C-alpha positions in Angstrom: 99.3 85.0 82.9 99.6 81.3 82.1 97.0 78.5 82.3 98.5 77.2 85.6 98.1 80.5 87.4 94.6 81.3 86.1 93.2 77.9 86.6 94.6 77.8 90.2 92.9 81.2 90.8 89.6 80.0 89.4 89.7 76.8 91.5 90.4 78.8 94.7 87.2 80.9 94.0 85.1 77.8 93.3 86.6 76.0 96.3 84.9 78.5 98.6 81.6 76.7 98.5 80.9 73.7 100.8 80.4 71.1 98.1 83.8 71.9 96.5 85.5 72.0 99.8 84.2 68.6 100.7 85.5 67.1 97.5 88.9 68.8 98.1 89.1 67.4 101.6 88.4 63.9 100.2 91.1 64.2 97.6 93.7 65.6 100.0 93.0 62.8 102.4 93.5 60.2 99.6 96.8 61.9 98.7 97.9 61.7 102.4 97.2 58.0 102.5 99.1 57.3 99.2 102.2 59.3 100.4 102.2 57.6 103.7 102.0 54.1 102.1 104.8 54.9 99.7 107.3 56.5 102.2 106.2 55.9 105.8 104.6 58.1 108.4 107.7 60.1 109.5 107.2 63.6 108.1 110.9 64.4 108.3 111.9 61.2 106.3 109.0 61.4 103.8 109.1 64.7 101.8 106.0 63.8 99.8 104.0 63.2 102.9 105.3 66.4 104.5 104.2 68.4 101.4 100.7 67.0 101.2 100.4 67.2 105.0 101.1 70.9 104.8 98.7 71.4 101.9 95.9 69.6 103.8 96.5 71.8 106.8 96.6 74.9 104.6 93.1 73.9 103.4 91.8 73.4 106.9 91.6 69.6 106.9 91.2 68.6 110.6 94.4 67.3 112.2 92.8 64.1 113.4 91.4 63.4 109.9 94.9 63.7 108.5 96.4 61.5 111.2 93.8 58.8 110.5 94.7 58.9 106.8 98.3 58.5 107.7 97.5 55.4 109.8 95.4 53.9 106.9 98.3 54.6 104.6 100.8 52.7 106.7 98.4 49.9 107.6 97.6 50.7 111.1 94.0 51.1 110.1 92.1 49.4 107.3 92.0 51.4 104.1 91.7 51.2 100.3 94.8 50.7 98.1 94.9 53.5 95.5 96.9 53.4 92.3 98.6 56.4 90.8 98.0 57.1 87.1 97.8 59.9 84.6 95.8 60.7 81.5 96.5 63.2 78.6 94.3 64.9 76.2 93.2 68.1 74.4 90.5 70.7 75.0 88.9 72.7 72.3 91.4 74.8 70.4 94.2 72.4 70.9 94.8 73.2 74.6 96.9 70.4 76.2 95.6 68.8 79.4 97.5 66.6 81.8 95.5 64.8 84.5 96.8 63.0 87.6 94.6 60.5 89.4 94.5 58.2 92.4 92.1 55.3 91.8 91.1 51.9 93.2 89.5 51.1 89.8 91.3 52.1 86.7 88.6 50.9 84.3 86.0 53.2 86.1 88.3 56.1 86.1 89.3 55.7 82.4 85.6 55.5 81.4 84.7 58.6 83.4 87.5 60.7 82.0 86.8 59.6 78.4 83.2 60.4 78.8 83.9 64.0 80.0 86.3 64.5 77.1 84.0 63.2 74.4 80.9 65.1 75.7 82.6 68.4 76.0 84.5 68.8 72.7 87.8 67.3 74.0 89.9 64.4 72.9 91.7 61.8 75.0 95.2 61.3 73.8 97.7 58.5 73.9 100.3 58.4 76.7 103.2 60.7 76.0 101.3 63.0 73.6 101.0 65.8 76.2 103.2 65.0 79.2 106.4 66.3 77.5 104.9 69.8 77.5 104.7 70.0 81.3 107.3 70.1 84.1 107.0 69.5 87.8 107.7 72.7 89.8 107.1 74.2 93.2 104.9 77.3 93.1 104.3 79.7 96.0 102.0 82.7 95.9 103.1 85.2 98.5 102.3 88.8 99.6 105.0 91.3 100.4 107.4 93.9 99.1 109.4 93.0 96.1 112.8 93.3 97.7 111.8 91.2 100.8 110.2 88.4 98.6 113.1 88.4 96.2 115.8 88.2 99.0 114.1 85.4 100.8 113.3 83.5 97.6 116.6 83.7 95.8 118.5 82.6 98.9 116.2 79.5 99.2 116.7 78.4 95.6 113.9 80.1 93.7 114.2 80.0 89.9 111.7 82.7 88.9 109.7 85.6 90.5 106.7 87.1 88.7 103.8 89.4 89.5 100.5 87.5 89.8 97.8 90.0 90.3 98.5 91.5 93.8 100.8 88.7 94.7 104.2 87.4 93.8 104.4 84.0 92.1 107.7 82.2 93.1 108.7 79.1 91.2 111.4 76.6 92.1 112.6 73.0 91.5 110.6 70.4 93.5 113.7 69.7 95.6 113.8 73.3 96.8 110.1 73.6 97.6 110.3 72.9 101.3 113.3 75.2 101.8 111.6 78.0 99.8 108.4 77.8 101.8 110.3 77.8 105.1 112.4 80.8 104.0 109.3 82.8 103.1 107.6 82.0 106.4 110.8 82.8 108.3 110.8 86.3 106.6 107.2 86.8 108.0 105.8 86.9 104.5 102.1 86.0 104.0 101.8 82.8 101.9 98.5 82.7 99.9 99.1 79.2 98.5 101.9 76.8 98.0 102.0 73.5 96.0 104.0 71.2 93.8 102.3 71.4 90.4 102.8 70.9 86.7 103.8 73.9 84.7 103.4 74.1 80.9 106.5 74.9 79.0 104.6 76.6 76.2 101.1 78.0 76.0 98.2 78.0 73.5 96.4 81.3 73.1 92.6 81.2 73.6 91.1 84.5 72.5 87.5 83.6 71.9 85.1 83.9 74.9 83.1 80.9 73.7 86.2 78.7 73.3 87.6 79.9 76.6 84.3 79.0 78.3 84.4 75.5 76.7 88.0 75.0 77.9 87.2 76.1 81.4 84.1 73.9 81.5 86.0 70.8 80.5 88.7 71.5 83.1 86.1 72.0 85.8 84.3 68.8 84.9 87.5 66.8 85.0 88.6 68.3 88.2 85.3 67.5 89.8 85.7 63.7 89.2 86.4 61.9 92.5 89.5 60.0 91.3 91.1 63.1 89.7 94.0 64.4 91.8 95.1 67.3 89.6 94.3 68.9 86.2 96.9 71.0 84.4 96.5 72.8 81.1 98.6 75.1 78.8 96.0 77.7 77.8 96.6 81.5 77.8 93.4 83.4 78.0 93.6 87.2 78.0 92.1 88.7 81.2 89.2 90.4 79.4 88.3 87.2 77.6 88.5 85.3 80.9 86.2 87.8 82.6 83.6 87.5 79.7 83.7 83.7 79.7 83.2 83.5 83.4 80.4 86.0 83.6 78.1 84.1 81.2 
């Protein structure tokens, strides 16, 4: 299982506590504002807003909170102007990390990210050093029988279908994401999670529990920063090593 899938699973577990959920709410609201500002408040005419709107609802963000964020985004309410940016770096063992941020103060964000890297065995890289290793994809984790999932997915433009624990991981191009999700829902299949994300095109094996623990700690600290919108890495940690590193 690749870094994307394992890190997503770890984040879902951590997100169960109230502190993590509060941070997630704040980050999703910020993304809603930015998407509305960029493309308007009409969900049908703004695919980016429609995607993050659904993600916010999936994560139980209250509807009135989302609607206020949309109004701030389009200027109907006062709000902060956020800037999109990304950072690239390496975790211990040469694991590539790609970070997306939404910030109202790039100097503050850069300083915070650099500090996390330098204090935890990582290295902040120059722009372009890591980005080429990742590709934007739609990823849906879904429950169901293989034939049902495969039929609904392929008809909606899925590129790949893989086993992910007790679920199926369906991957598609970003342009097919909304149609894929709609097709799976229409087939009455239970969606566990769905998102547009960055998938690594190659992975770096991490077979030492100590090194795996260091990689996961760095990712967790980066993800915990208020301005960080997404953290993606290309590690491949064997299941038994992952269990050992998380149990310590």
